[in-house]
C-alpha positions as CSV (number, residue, x, y, z in Angstrom):
1,M,-84.9,152.9,-88.3
2,A,-83.8,151.8,-85.0
3,K,-86.4,152.1,-82.4
4,T,-85.7,154.1,-79.1
5,R,-88.2,154.1,-75.8
6,I,-89.0,157.6,-75.0
7,S,-91.6,158.6,-72.1
8,I,-94.1,161.5,-72.2
9,T,-96.4,163.1,-70.1
10,I,-99.7,164.5,-71.2
11,D,-102.5,166.5,-69.9
12,S,-106.0,165.6,-69.9
13,K,-107.1,167.0,-72.8
14,I,-104.6,165.8,-75.1
15,A,-105.5,162.2,-73.6
16,K,-108.8,162.7,-74.2
17,A,-108.2,163.5,-78.3
18,I,-105.7,160.7,-78.5
19,E,-108.3,158.3,-77.1
20,N,-110.8,159.6,-79.7
21,Y,-108.5,159.5,-82.4
22,Y,-107.9,155.6,-81.6
23,R,-111.5,155.0,-81.2
24,E,-112.1,156.3,-84.7
25,K,-109.4,154.2,-86.3
26,V,-110.9,151.2,-84.4
27,K,-114.3,151.9,-86.0
28,L,-113.0,152.5,-89.4
29,A,-111.0,149.3,-89.0
30,A,-114.3,147.3,-87.7
31,E,-116.3,148.7,-90.4
32,K,-113.8,147.5,-93.0
33,D,-113.1,144.2,-91.5
34,E,-109.7,144.8,-91.2
35,A,-107.2,144.4,-88.2
36,I,-107.6,146.6,-84.8
37,P,-104.7,148.7,-84.4
38,K,-102.5,148.2,-81.4
39,L,-102.6,151.4,-79.4
40,S,-98.6,151.0,-79.2
41,N,-98.9,151.9,-83.2
42,V,-100.9,154.6,-82.6
43,Y,-98.6,156.2,-80.1
44,E,-95.8,155.6,-82.8
45,E,-97.9,157.4,-85.2
46,I,-98.9,160.4,-83.3
47,I,-95.2,160.5,-82.3
48,E,-93.6,160.7,-85.8
49,R,-96.0,162.9,-87.3
50,G,-96.5,165.2,-84.3
51,W,-99.8,165.8,-82.6
52,E,-101.3,169.4,-82.8
53,Y,-104.1,170.0,-80.5
54,K,-105.3,173.7,-80.4
55,S,-107.7,174.8,-77.4
56,T,-111.3,176.0,-78.2
57,T,-111.1,178.4,-75.5
58,R,-109.3,181.4,-75.8
59,K,-107.3,183.3,-73.1
60,K,-108.2,187.1,-72.6
């Protein structure tokens, strides 16, 4: 598959969710003595599968 450059803008909630997801992947890799994943690969994975974030607050 050909690679394409994209540019995205994310808000702070999504950024924090992605950061926590990446930290969890790093933690699991460290526990299993595997290679630490690159952040760019994590972003590629998120873009490929889509990222869904549901807010815990409801609008009235």
